[in-house]
C-alpha positions in Angstrom: -5.4 -20.0 37.6 -3.4 -22.6 36.0 -5.8 -23.0 33.0 -5.8 -19.2 32.6 -1.9 -19.1 32.5 -1.9 -22.1 30.1 -4.1 -20.2 27.8 -1.9 -17.1 27.9 0.9 -19.4 27.1 -1.0 -20.7 24.0 -1.5 -17.1 22.9 2.2 -16.6 22.6 1.6 -17.9 19.1 0.1 -15.0 17.1 -1.3 -17.4 14.5 -3.5 -19.0 17.1 -4.9 -15.7 18.3 -5.4 -14.5 14.6 -7.2 -17.7 13.6 -9.4 -17.5 16.6 -10.5 -13.8 16.2 -10.9 -14.3 12.5 -13.2 -17.3 13.1 -15.4 -15.3 15.4 -15.7 -12.4 12.9 -16.4 -14.8 10.0 -19.0 -16.6 12.2 -21.2 -13.5 12.0 -21.7 -14.0 8.2 -21.4 -17.8 7.8 -23.6 -20.4 9.5 -21.0 -23.1 9.0 -18.2 -21.2 10.6 -20.6 -20.2 13.4 -21.5 -23.9 14.0 -17.8 -24.9 14.1 -17.0 -22.0 16.5 -20.0 -23.0 18.8 -18.9 -26.6 18.7 -15.3 -25.6 19.8 -16.6 -23.3 22.5 -18.9 -26.1 23.8 -16.0 -28.4 24.0 -13.8 -25.9 25.7 -16.6 -25.2 28.2 -17.1 -28.8 29.0 -13.3 -29.4 29.4 -12.9 -26.4 31.7 -16.0 -27.4 33.7 -15.0 -31.0 34.0 -11.6 -29.9 35.3 -13.0 -27.3 37.8 -16.6 -28.3 38.5 -17.1 -24.5 38.7 -20.5 -22.9 38.9 -21.9 -21.3 35.6 -21.1 -17.8 36.8 -17.5 -18.6 37.5 -17.3 -20.3 34.1 -18.7 -17.1 32.4 -16.1 -15.1 34.3 -13.3 -17.3 33.2 -14.2 -17.1 29.5 -14.9 -13.5 29.7 -11.4 -13.0 31.1 -10.0 -15.0 28.3 -11.7 -13.0 25.7 -10.4 -9.8 27.4 -6.9 -11.2 27.1 -7.5 -11.9 23.3 -8.5 -8.3 22.8 -5.6 -7.0 24.9 -3.2 -9.1 23.0 -4.5 -8.3 19.6 -4.4 -4.5 20.2 -1.1 -4.7 22.1 -2.7 -2.8 25.1 0.5 -3.4 27.2 2.4 -1.1 25.0 0.0 1.8 25.6 1.6 3.9 28.3 -1.6 5.6 29.5 -3.5 5.2 32.8 -6.6 3.9 31.1 -4.7 1.3 29.2 -2.5 0.2 32.3 -5.7 -0.1 34.4 -6.4 -3.3 32.8 -3.3 -5.0 34.3 -3.3 -6.2 37.8 -0.5 -6.6 40.3 0.3 -10.1 39.2 3.6 -9.7 37.3 3.4 -13.3 35.9 0.2 -12.5 34.1 1.3 -9.0 33.0 4.5 -10.4 31.6 2.7 -13.0 29.7 0.4 -10.4 28.2 3.4 -8.3 27.3 5.0 -11.2 25.5 1.7 -11.6 23.7 1.8 -8.1 22.5 5.4 -8.5 21.3 4.4 -11.8 19.4 1.6 -10.0 17.6 3.9 -7.1 16.9 6.6 -9.4 15.4 4.2 -10.7 12.6 2.9 -7.2 11.8 4.2 -4.8 9.3 7.3 -3.1 11.1 6.5 0.1 9.3 3.2 0.5 11.0 3.1 2.3 14.3 1.6 0.6 17.4 0.4 3.5 19.4 -3.1 4.4 20.5 
């Protein structure tokens, strides 16, 4: 839980989120970028596994949740006031508030003339 919350805190910087997502997109077309992303992911996996000694299934779930947080922040899902969108948020207000702040951070760097609705 602490690692997940620390990750949400890191994603308060929209530049970090954008660099990460751009890297993943570029990796599909560039073997060097793919290798760099693989190396980074490998190091993150090892770091998290050494800290937790979690089973592989738990590790996959942890990283899957992190990627879901990336997508939710990138598309500012917290601002979509519809049941399907809000169903992604749990009862933990701390996580929900962190995700809300992430959406605000990504909006702050966007073109203010562009709408942010789904």
